[in-house]
MIDOSE-1310 file (N, C-alpha, C; in nm, 2 decimals, decimal comma, always signed):
residues 242
xxxx	+9,88/+6,74/+9,32/+9,78/+6,79/+9,21/+9,85/+6,90/+9,14; +9,80/+6,92/+9,02/+9,84/+7,03/+8,94/+9,73/+7,13/+8,92; +9,76/+7,26/+8,93/+9,67/+7,37/+8,93/+9,71/+7,47/+8,81; +9,63/+7,57/+8,79/+9,66/+7,67/+8,69/+9,70/+7,62/+8,56
xxxx	+9,62/+7,54/+8,50/+9,64/+7,48/+8,37/+9,77/+7,39/+8,37; +9,79/+7,32/+8,48/+9,90/+7,23/+8,49/+10,04/+7,29/+8,51; +10,04/+7,42/+8,55/+10,17/+7,49/+8,56/+10,21/+7,49/+8,70; +10,13/+7,48/+8,80/+10,16/+7,49/+8,95/+10,13/+7,36/+9,02
xxxx	+10,23/+7,30/+9,08/+10,22/+7,18/+9,15/+10,19/+7,22/+9,30; +10,09/+7,14/+9,36/+10,05/+7,16/+9,50/+10,03/+7,03/+9,57; +10,07/+7,04/+9,71/+10,04/+6,92/+9,80/+9,93/+6,97/+9,90; +9,84/+6,88/+9,94/+9,73/+6,91/+10,02/+9,72/+6,81/+10,14
xxxx	+9,68/+6,87/+10,26/+9,65/+6,79/+10,37/+9,53/+6,83/+10,43; +9,45/+6,75/+10,50/+9,33/+6,78/+10,57/+9,20/+6,77/+10,49; +9,09/+6,81/+10,54/+8,96/+6,80/+10,47/+8,95/+6,88/+10,34; +8,88/+6,83/+10,24/+8,85/+6,91/+10,11/+8,71/+6,89/+10,09
xxxx	+8,63/+6,99/+10,06/+8,67/+7,13/+10,08/+8,68/+7,17/+10,24; +8,72/+7,29/+10,27/+8,72/+7,33/+10,41/+8,79/+7,46/+10,41; +8,80/+7,52/+10,54/+8,89/+7,64/+10,56/+9,02/+7,61/+10,51; +9,09/+7,71/+10,45/+9,22/+7,67/+10,38/+9,33/+7,76/+10,43
xxxx	+9,44/+7,69/+10,45/+9,57/+7,77/+10,47/+9,66/+7,74/+10,35; +9,70/+7,85/+10,29/+9,79/+7,84/+10,17/+9,93/+7,88/+10,21; +10,02/+7,79/+10,18/+10,16/+7,79/+10,22/+10,25/+7,82/+10,10; +10,34/+7,92/+10,12/+10,44/+7,96/+10,02/+10,58/+7,94/+10,07
xxxx	+10,67/+7,86/+10,01/+10,80/+7,84/+10,06/+10,89/+7,95/+10,03; +11,02/+7,93/+10,07/+11,13/+8,03/+10,05/+11,20/+8,00/+9,92; +11,29/+8,09/+9,89/+11,37/+8,07/+9,76/+11,44/+7,95/+9,75; +11,43/+7,88/+9,63/+11,49/+7,75/+9,61/+11,42/+7,63/+9,68
xxxx	+11,31/+7,66/+9,75/+11,24/+7,55/+9,82/+11,13/+7,48/+9,74; +11,05/+7,42/+9,80/+10,93/+7,36/+9,75/+10,82/+7,33/+9,84; +10,71/+7,28/+9,79/+10,60/+7,24/+9,88/+10,64/+7,13/+9,99; +10,74/+7,06/+9,96/+10,78/+6,95/+10,05/+10,84/+7,02/+10,17
xxxx	+10,88/+7,14/+10,17/+10,92/+7,21/+10,29/+10,84/+7,22/+10,41; +10,70/+7,20/+10,37/+10,59/+7,21/+10,47/+10,55/+7,07/+10,52; +10,62/+6,97/+10,47/+10,57/+6,83/+10,50/+10,57/+6,79/+10,65; +10,65/+6,86/+10,73/+10,66/+6,83/+10,87/+10,57/+6,93/+10,95
xxxx	+10,51/+7,04/+10,89/+10,43/+7,14/+10,96/+10,29/+7,13/+10,92; +10,26/+7,10/+10,79/+10,12/+7,11/+10,74/+10,03/+6,99/+10,79; +10,07/+6,87/+10,81/+9,99/+6,77/+10,87/+9,94/+6,80/+11,00; +10,03/+6,85/+11,09/+10,00/+6,89/+11,22/+9,89/+7,00/+11,23
xxxx	+9,92/+7,10/+11,15/+9,81/+7,21/+11,14/+9,68/+7,16/+11,09; +9,68/+7,07/+10,99/+9,56/+7,03/+10,94/+9,48/+6,94/+11,05; +9,55/+6,86/+11,12/+9,49/+6,78/+11,21/+9,44/+6,86/+11,34; +9,53/+6,95/+11,39/+9,49/+7,02/+11,50/+9,38/+7,12/+11,48
xxxx	+9,37/+7,18/+11,37/+9,27/+7,29/+11,33/+9,16/+7,24/+11,25; +9,16/+7,12/+11,20/+9,05/+7,07/+11,10/+9,04/+7,15/+10,98; +9,16/+7,19/+10,92/+9,15/+7,27/+10,80/+9,23/+7,20/+10,69; +9,20/+7,25/+10,56/+9,28/+7,21/+10,46/+9,41/+7,30/+10,44
xxxx	+9,53/+7,23/+10,44/+9,65/+7,30/+10,42/+9,70/+7,27/+10,28; +9,73/+7,37/+10,21/+9,78/+7,35/+10,07/+9,92/+7,42/+10,06; +10,02/+7,35/+10,02/+10,15/+7,41/+10,00/+10,18/+7,39/+9,84; +10,23/+7,50/+9,78/+10,26/+7,49/+9,64/+10,41/+7,49/+9,61
xxxx	+10,45/+7,44/+9,49/+10,59/+7,47/+9,43/+10,56/+7,60/+9,36; +10,64/+7,71/+9,41/+10,62/+7,84/+9,34/+10,67/+7,83/+9,20; +10,64/+7,92/+9,11/+10,69/+7,92/+8,97/+10,83/+7,90/+8,96; +10,88/+7,81/+8,87/+11,02/+7,80/+8,85/+11,08/+7,71/+8,95
xxxx	+11,02/+7,65/+9,05/+11,07/+7,57/+9,15/+11,01/+7,43/+9,14; +11,09/+7,33/+9,16/+11,06/+7,19/+9,16/+10,97/+7,15/+9,05; +10,84/+7,12/+9,08/+10,75/+7,06/+8,98/+10,67/+7,17/+8,91; +10,68/+7,30/+8,94/+10,61/+7,41/+8,87/+10,68/+7,48/+8,77
xxxx	+10,61/+7,51/+8,66/+10,68/+7,58/+8,55/+10,72/+7,72/+8,57; +10,83/+7,75/+8,50/+10,89/+7,88/+8,52/+10,79/+7,99/+8,44; +10,81/+8,11/+8,48/+10,73/+8,22/+8,42/+10,83/+8,33/+8,37; +10,78/+8,43/+8,29/+10,85/+8,54/+8,25/+10,91/+8,62/+8,37
xxxx	+11,02/+8,68/+8,35/+11,08/+8,75/+8,46/+10,99/+8,85/+8,55; +10,92/+8,93/+8,47/+10,82/+9,03/+8,53/+10,72/+8,96/+8,62; +10,69/+8,84/+8,59/+10,59/+8,76/+8,67/+10,65/+8,71/+8,80; +10,77/+8,74/+8,83/+10,83/+8,71/+8,96/+10,82/+8,83/+9,06
xxxx	+10,76/+8,94/+9,02/+10,73/+9,05/+9,11/+10,63/+9,00/+9,21; +10,64/+9,04/+9,34/+10,55/+9,00/+9,44/+10,42/+9,03/+9,41; +10,38/+9,13/+9,35/+10,23/+9,16/+9,32/+10,18/+9,07/+9,22; +10,27/+9,02/+9,12/+10,22/+8,93/+9,02/+10,20/+8,79/+9,09
xxxx	+10,29/+8,76/+9,18/+10,28/+8,63/+9,24/+10,15/+8,62/+9,34; +10,13/+8,74/+9,40/+10,01/+8,75/+9,48/+9,89/+8,73/+9,40; +9,87/+8,78/+9,28/+9,77/+8,75/+9,18/+9,76/+8,60/+9,16; +9,87/+8,54/+9,14/+9,87/+8,40/+9,12/+9,82/+8,32/+9,24
xxxx	+9,85/+8,37/+9,36/+9,80/+8,30/+9,47/+9,65/+8,31/+9,48; +9,59/+8,43/+9,44/+9,44/+8,45/+9,43/+9,39/+8,35/+9,34; +9,46/+8,33/+9,22/+9,41/+8,24/+9,11/+9,41/+8,10/+9,17; +9,51/+8,06/+9,25/+9,51/+7,92/+9,31/+9,40/+7,91/+9,41
xxxx	+9,37/+8,01/+9,49/+9,25/+7,99/+9,57/+9,12/+7,98/+9,50; +9,11/+8,05/+9,39/+8,99/+8,04/+9,30/+8,98/+7,89/+9,27; +9,08/+7,83/+9,22/+9,07/+7,69/+9,17/+9,04/+7,59/+9,29; +9,08/+7,64/+9,41/+9,06/+7,55/+9,53/+8,93/+7,58/+9,58
xxxx	+8,84/+7,67/+9,52/+8,71/+7,71/+9,57/+8,72/+7,76/+9,71; +8,83/+7,84/+9,74/+8,85/+7,90/+9,87/+8,83/+8,05/+9,85; +8,72/+8,11/+9,89/+8,70/+8,25/+9,88/+8,79/+8,33/+9,97; +8,83/+8,26/+10,09/+8,92/+8,32/+10,19/+9,02/+8,23/+10,23
xxxx	+9,13/+8,27/+10,29/+9,23/+8,18/+10,33/+9,33/+8,25/+10,44; +9,40/+8,16/+10,51/+9,51/+8,21/+10,59/+9,64/+8,20/+10,49; +9,72/+8,30/+10,47/+9,84/+8,28/+10,41/+9,95/+8,27/+10,50; +10,03/+8,16/+10,47/+10,15/+8,12/+10,55/+10,27/+8,13/+10,46
xxxx	+10,36/+8,22/+10,49/+10,48/+8,23/+10,40/+10,61/+8,23/+10,47; +10,71/+8,15/+10,41/+10,84/+8,14/+10,48/+10,94/+8,22/+10,40; +11,02/+8,31/+10,46/+11,12/+8,38/+10,40/+11,07/+8,46/+10,28; +11,12/+8,42/+10,15/+11,06/+8,50/+10,03/+10,91/+8,49/+10,03
xxxx	+10,86/+8,37/+10,07/+10,71/+8,35/+10,06/+10,65/+8,45/+10,17; +10,70/+8,49/+10,26/+10,65/+8,59/+10,35/+10,62/+8,72/+10,29; +10,72/+8,76/+10,20/+10,70/+8,88/+10,12/+10,58/+8,87/+10,03; +10,57/+8,75/+9,96/+10,45/+8,73/+9,88/+10,33/+8,73/+9,95
xxxx	+10,33/+8,68/+10,08/+10,21/+8,70/+10,17/+10,18/+8,84/+10,20; +10,28/+8,92/+10,22/+10,25/+9,07/+10,26/+10,17/+9,12/+10,13; +10,22/+9,10/+10,02/+10,14/+9,15/+9,89/+10,01/+9,10/+9,88; +10,00/+8,96/+9,90/+9,87/+8,90/+9,88/+9,77/+8,97/+9,98
xxxx	+9,80/+8,98/+10,10/+9,71/+9,03/+10,21/+9,69/+9,18/+10,19; +9,79/+9,25/+10,13/+9,77/+9,40/+10,11/+9,68/+9,42/+9,99; +9,68/+9,34/+9,89/+9,61/+9,35/+9,77/+9,47/+9,28/+9,78; +9,46/+9,19/+9,87/+9,33/+9,11/+9,88/+9,28/+9,10/+10,03
xxxx	+9,27/+9,21/+10,10/+9,23/+9,20/+10,24/+9,11/+9,13/+10,26; +9,02/+9,14/+10,17/+8,88/+9,07/+10,19/+8,90/+8,92/+10,18; +9,01/+8,87/+10,13/+9,03/+8,73/+10,11/+9,12/+8,67/+10,22; +9,19/+8,76/+10,29/+9,29/+8,72/+10,39/+9,23/+8,70/+10,52
xxxx	+9,22/+8,58/+10,57/+9,16/+8,56/+10,72/+9,28/+8,59/+10,82; +9,40/+8,57/+10,78/+9,52/+8,60/+10,86/+9,64/+8,58/+10,79; +9,75/+8,63/+10,84/+9,88/+8,63/+10,76/+9,98/+8,59/+10,85; +10,05/+8,48/+10,82/+10,17/+8,42/+10,91/+10,29/+8,44/+10,83
xxxx	+10,39/+8,51/+10,90/+10,52/+8,54/+10,84/+10,63/+8,46/+10,92; +10,70/+8,38/+10,85/+10,80/+8,30/+10,92/+10,93/+8,35/+10,86; +11,01/+8,41/+10,95/+11,15/+8,45/+10,90/+11,15/+8,53/+10,78; +11,04/+8,62/+10,76/+11,04/+8,70/+10,63/+10,94/+8,81/+10,66
xxxx	+10,93/+8,90/+10,56/+10,83/+9,01/+10,56/+10,88/+9,13/+10,64; +10,98/+9,12/+10,71/+11,03/+9,23/+10,80/+11,15/+9,30/+10,75; +11,21/+9,24/+10,65/+11,34/+9,30/+10,60/+11,33/+9,31/+10,45; +11,40/+9,41/+10,40/+11,41/+9,43/+10,26/+11,56/+9,43/+10,22
xxxx	+11,58/+9,41/+10,09/+11,72/+9,42/+10,05/+11,78/+9,55/+10,07; +11,70/+9,65/+10,07/+11,75/+9,79/+10,10/+11,81/+9,80/+10,24; +11,77/+9,71/+10,33/+11,82/+9,71/+10,47/+11,97/+9,66/+10,47; +12,01/+9,59/+10,37/+12,14/+9,54/+10,37/+12,25/+9,64/+10,33
xxxx	+12,35/+9,66/+10,42/+12,44/+9,77/+10,38/+12,52/+9,74/+10,26; +12,52/+9,84/+10,17/+12,59/+9,82/+10,04/+12,52/+9,75/+9,93; +12,40/+9,70/+9,96/+12,33/+9,63/+9,85/+12,26/+9,73/+9,76; +12,29/+9,71/+9,62/+12,25/+9,81/+9,52/+12,11/+9,76/+9,47
xxxx	+12,00/+9,81/+9,52/+11,87/+9,77/+9,48/+11,83/+9,82/+9,34; +11,90/+9,92/+9,29/+11,86/+9,98/+9,17/+11,92/+9,91/+9,04; +11,98/+9,81/+9,06/+12,04/+9,74/+8,94/+11,92/+9,68/+8,85; +11,96/+9,66/+8,73/+11,87/+9,61/+8,63/+11,85/+9,46/+8,64
xxxx	+11,75/+9,41/+8,57/+11,73/+9,26/+8,57/+11,85/+9,19/+8,53; +11,91/+9,24/+8,41/+12,03/+9,17/+8,35/+12,14/+9,18/+8,45; +12,17/+9,28/+8,52/+12,27/+9,28/+8,62/+12,26/+9,18/+8,72; +12,14/+9,16/+8,77/+12,12/+9,06/+8,87/+12,14/+8,92/+8,81
xxxx	+12,10/+8,89/+8,69/+12,12/+8,77/+8,62/+12,27/+8,74/+8,61; +12,34/+8,83/+8,56/+12,49/+8,82/+8,54/+12,55/+8,79/+8,68; +12,51/+8,85/+8,78/+12,57/+8,83/+8,92/+12,53/+8,69/+8,97; +12,41/+8,65/+8,95/+12,37/+8,51/+8,99/+12,44/+8,40/+8,91
xxxx	+12,47/+8,43/+8,78/+12,53/+8,33/+8,70/+12,68/+8,32/+8,74; +12,74/+8,44/+8,77/+12,88/+8,44/+8,82/+12,90/+8,37/+8,95; +12,80/+8,39/+9,04/+12,81/+8,32/+9,17/+12,80/+8,17/+9,15; +12,72/+8,12/+9,06/+12,69/+7,98/+9,03/+12,81/+7,91/+8,98
xxxx	+12,88/+7,98/+8,88/+13,00/+7,93/+8,83/+13,13/+7,94/+8,91; +13,14/+8,06/+8,97/+13,27/+8,09/+9,05/+13,27/+8,02/+9,18; +13,15/+8,01/+9,24/+13,14/+7,96/+9,39/+13,07/+7,83/+9,39; +13,02/+7,78/+9,28/+12,94/+7,65/+9,29/+12,82/+7,66/+9,37
xxxx	+12,76/+7,78/+9,38/+12,64/+7,79/+9,47/+12,53/+7,70/+9,43; +12,47/+7,65/+9,53/+12,35/+7,57/+9,51/+12,22/+7,65/+9,51; +12,16/+7,65/+9,39/+12,04/+7,73/+9,38/+11,91/+7,64/+9,41; +11,93/+7,53/+9,47/+11,81/+7,45/+9,50/+11,74/+7,41/+9,38
xxxx	+11,61/+7,42/+9,38/+11,52/+7,37/+9,27/+11,50/+7,48/+9,16; +11,57/+7,60/+9,17/+11,55/+7,70/+9,07/+11,69/+7,73/+9,01; +11,68/+7,82/+8,90/+11,80/+7,85/+8,83/+11,85/+7,99/+8,86; +11,97/+8,02/+8,83/+12,03/+8,16/+8,86/+11,94/+8,26/+8,79
xxxx	+11,89/+8,24/+8,67/+11,80/+8,34/+8,61/+11,67/+8,37/+8,70; +11,61/+8,26/+8,74/+11,49/+8,27/+8,82/+11,53/+8,34/+8,95; +11,64/+8,30/+9,01/+11,69/+8,37/+9,14/+11,70/+8,52/+9,12; +11,76/+8,55/+9,00/+11,78/+8,70/+8,97/+11,64/+8,77/+8,95
xxxx	+11,55/+8,70/+8,89/+11,42/+8,76/+8,87/+11,35/+8,79/+9,00; +11,36/+8,69/+9,09/+11,31/+8,71/+9,22/+11,36/+8,82/+9,30; +11,49/+8,83/+9,30/+11,56/+8,94/+9,38/+11,53/+9,08/+9,32; +11,53/+9,08/+9,18/+11,49/+9,21/+9,12/+11,35/+9,24/+9,15
xxxx	+11,26/+9,15/+9,15/+11,11/+9,17/+9,20/+11,11/+9,22/+9,34; +11,18/+9,16/+9,43/+11,18/+9,21/+9,57/+11,24/+9,34/+9,59; +11,33/+9,39/+9,51/+11,39/+9,52/+9,51/+11,29/+9,61/+9,46; +11,21/+9,59/+9,35/+11,12/+9,68/+9,31/+10,99/+9,68/+9,38
xxxx	+10,96/+9,58/+9,45/+10,83/+9,57/+9,54/+10,87/+9,51/+9,67; +10,93/+9,58/+9,76/+10,97/+9,53/+9,89/+10,85/+9,50/+9,98; +10,87/+9,42/+10,08/+10,77/+9,39/+10,18/+10,71/+9,53/+10,25; +10,80/+9,61/+10,29/+10,77/+9,73/+10,35/+10,67/+9,83/+10,28
xxxx	+10,67/+9,81/+10,14/+10,58/+9,89/+10,07/+10,43/+9,85/+10,09; +10,41/+9,73/+10,15/+10,27/+9,69/+10,18/+10,22/+9,74/+10,32; +10,31/+9,79/+10,41/+10,27/+9,81/+10,54/+10,15/+9,90/+10,56; +10,15/+10,01/+10,49/+10,04/+10,10/+10,51/+9,91/+10,03/+10,48
xxxx	+9,90/+9,95/+10,37/+9,78/+9,88/+10,34/+9,74/+9,77/+10,45; +9,85/+9,70/+10,49/+9,82/+9,59/+10,59/+9,77/+9,65/+10,72; +9,83/+9,77/+10,76/+9,78/+9,84/+10,88/+9,63/+9,88/+10,87; +9,61/+9,93/+10,75/+9,47/+9,98/+10,73/+9,36/+9,86/+10,73
xxxx	+9,41/+9,74/+10,68/+9,32/+9,63/+10,67/+9,29/+9,57/+10,81; +9,38/+9,59/+10,90/+9,36/+9,52/+11,04/+9,37/+9,37/+11,02; +9,42/+9,32/+10,93/+9,44/+9,17/+10,91/+9,53/+9,12/+11,02; +9,48/+9,02/+11,10/+9,57/+8,97/+11,20/+9,70/+8,91/+11,14
xxxx	+9,81/+8,94/+11,20/+9,94/+8,90/+11,15/+10,03/+8,84/+11,27; +10,08/+8,73/+11,23/+10,18/+8,66/+11,33/+10,32/+8,66/+11,26; +10,42/+8,71/+11,33/+10,56/+8,70/+11,27/+10,62/+8,59/+11,37; +10,69/+8,50/+11,30/+10,75/+8,39/+11,38/+10,90/+8,39/+11,34
xxxx	+10,99/+8,41/+11,44/+11,13/+8,42/+11,40/+11,22/+8,33/+11,49; +11,34/+8,33/+11,45/+11,45/+8,26/+11,53/+11,51/+8,37/+11,63; +11,48/+8,37/+11,74/+11,50/+8,47/+11,85/+11,64/+8,53/+11,85; +11,74/+8,44/+11,86/+11,87/+8,50/+11,88/+11,93/+8,56/+11,76
xxxx	+11,88/+8,52/+11,64/+11,94/+8,57/+11,51/+11,86/+8,69/+11,45; +11,76/+8,73/+11,51/+11,66/+8,82/+11,44/+11,71/+8,97/+11,45; +11,72/+9,04/+11,34/+11,75/+9,18/+11,35/+11,65/+9,26/+11,42; +11,68/+9,33/+11,52/+11,58/+9,40/+11,60/+11,51/+9,51/+11,53
xxxx	+11,59/+9,59/+11,45/+11,53/+9,70/+11,37/+11,42/+9,67/+11,29; +11,42/+9,56/+11,21/+11,32/+9,51/+11,12/+11,19/+9,48/+11,19; +11,20/+9,41/+11,31/+11,09/+9,38/+11,39/+11,02/+9,49/+11,45; +11,10/+9,59/+11,50/+11,05/+9,72/+11,55/+10,98/+9,79/+11,45
xxxx	+11,03/+9,80/+11,33/+10,96/+9,86/+11,21/+10,82/+9,80/+11,18; +10,82/+9,67/+11,18/+10,70/+9,59/+11,16/+10,60/+9,62/+11,26; +10,64/+9,61/+11,39/+10,54/+9,64/+11,50/+10,49/+9,78/+11,50; +10,58/+9,88/+11,47/+10,54/+10,02/+11,47/+10,44/+10,05/+11,35
xxxx	+10,47/+10,00/+11,24/+10,40/+10,04/+11,12/+10,27/+9,95/+11,09; +10,28/+9,83/+11,14/+10,16/+9,74/+11,13/+10,13/+9,69/+11,27; +10,06/+9,77/+11,35/+10,04/+9,75/+11,49/+9,97/+9,62/+11,53; +9,90/+9,56/+11,44/+9,83/+9,44/+11,47/+9,91/+9,32/+11,47
xxxx	+10,04/+9,34/+11,44/+10,14/+9,23/+11,42/+10,17/+9,17/+11,56; +10,17/+9,04/+11,57/+10,22/+8,98/+11,69/+10,36/+8,91/+11,66; +10,46/+8,94/+11,74/+10,59/+8,89/+11,71/+10,62/+8,78/+11,81; +10,66/+8,66/+11,76/+10,69/+8,55/+11,85/+10,83/+8,50/+11,82
xxxx	+10,92/+8,50/+11,91/+11,05/+8,45/+11,89/+11,08/+8,32/+11,94; +11,12/+8,22/+11,86/+11,13/+8,09/+11,90/+11,28/+8,07/+11,97; +11,28/+7,98/+12,06/+11,42/+7,95/+12,11/+11,50/+7,86/+12,02; +11,54/+7,92/+11,91/+11,60/+7,84/+11,80/+11,69/+7,94/+11,73
xxxx	+11,79/+7,88/+11,66/+11,88/+7,96/+11,58/+11,89/+7,91/+11,43; +11,92/+8,00/+11,34/+11,92/+7,96/+11,20/+11,80/+8,01/+11,14; +11,80/+8,03/+11,01/+11,69/+8,09/+10,93/+11,58/+7,99/+10,89; +11,62/+7,86/+10,87/+11,52/+7,77/+10,81/+11,45/+7,70/+10,93
xxxx	+11,35/+7,76/+10,99/+11,27/+7,71/+11,08/+11,18/+7,60/+11,05; +11,14/+7,60/+10,93/+11,05/+7,48/+10,87/+11,14/+7,35/+10,88; +11,27/+7,36/+10,86/+11,35/+7,24/+10,87/+11,40/+7,21/+11,01; +11,44/+7,31/+11,08/+11,51/+7,29/+11,21/+11,41/+7,29/+11,33
xxxx	+11,30/+7,36/+11,32/+11,20/+7,36/+11,43/+11,05/+7,34/+11,38; +11,03/+7,24/+11,31/+10,89/+7,22/+11,25/+10,79/+7,20/+11,36; +10,81/+7,13/+11,46/+10,71/+7,10/+11,57/+10,68/+7,23/+11,64; +10,78/+7,32/+11,66/+10,77/+7,45/+11,73/+10,69/+7,55/+11,64
xxxx	+10,72/+7,54/+11,52/+10,64/+7,62/+11,42/+10,49/+7,58/+11,42; +10,47/+7,45/+11,40/+10,33/+7,40/+11,40/+10,26/+7,44/+11,53; +10,32/+7,42/+11,64/+10,26/+7,46/+11,77/+10,23/+7,60/+11,78; +10,32/+7,69/+11,75/+10,29/+7,83/+11,76/+10,18/+7,89/+11,66
xxxx	+10,20/+7,84/+11,54/+10,11/+7,88/+11,44/+9,97/+7,83/+11,47; +9,96/+7,70/+11,50/+9,83/+7,63/+11,55/+9,76/+7,70/+11,65; +9,84/+7,73/+11,75/+9,79/+7,80/+11,88/+9,73/+7,93/+11,84; +9,80/+8,01/+11,76/+9,76/+8,15/+11,74/+9,64/+8,14/+11,64
xx	+9,63/+8,06/+11,55/+9,52/+8,05/+11,45/+9,40/+8,00/+11,53; +9,41/+7,91/+11,62/+9,30/+7,86/+11,70/+9,24/+7,97/+11,78
């Protein structure tokens, strides 16, 4: 289905209307990334699970660069829920989508039943040694285009320009900037990660600054848990939400 004036594509599983889980994928992904997780959640919990193609990805239209800031995308998520007639929802975000979820929950605590962070929301670009977060939008675009040409990088369903807008937005509005609001809201939060590969410092910071966060480490390796461990993700998320 198409939402927001035909600019945002979404897939839906489970009863309509009903309690809603809104899923946001990672950079270069799409709603299809949730195809092996969403049906199980919908059946197990009896809820409606909606996954979108984020702006500039797959079937959804691109937007202006400034609209890729996490706070702007959080506003888009609220608009999507309005169209779905869902006054409240669980936000489930993977990687980049987890940061969008942090901003949505921080700005809309009254609409957030719970927040699920999968392999994201615990690290910022500022945590990366030598990464220059103060660069301009144009500098990020030039770098992304150079990588695409020089290394033949696969940007998935988005373009280097959109990738640059996303990174620029994350540098200006990192996930950690939401932690004080998240802690004050007491919104239940689940972090789900790949145990062996997870940086400990980021998780310790999340647990310390947002004390209602529950951290679960899967017996898995690799970042893309939606692809590599969908059954485990559905089981852990479903059990926690239940």
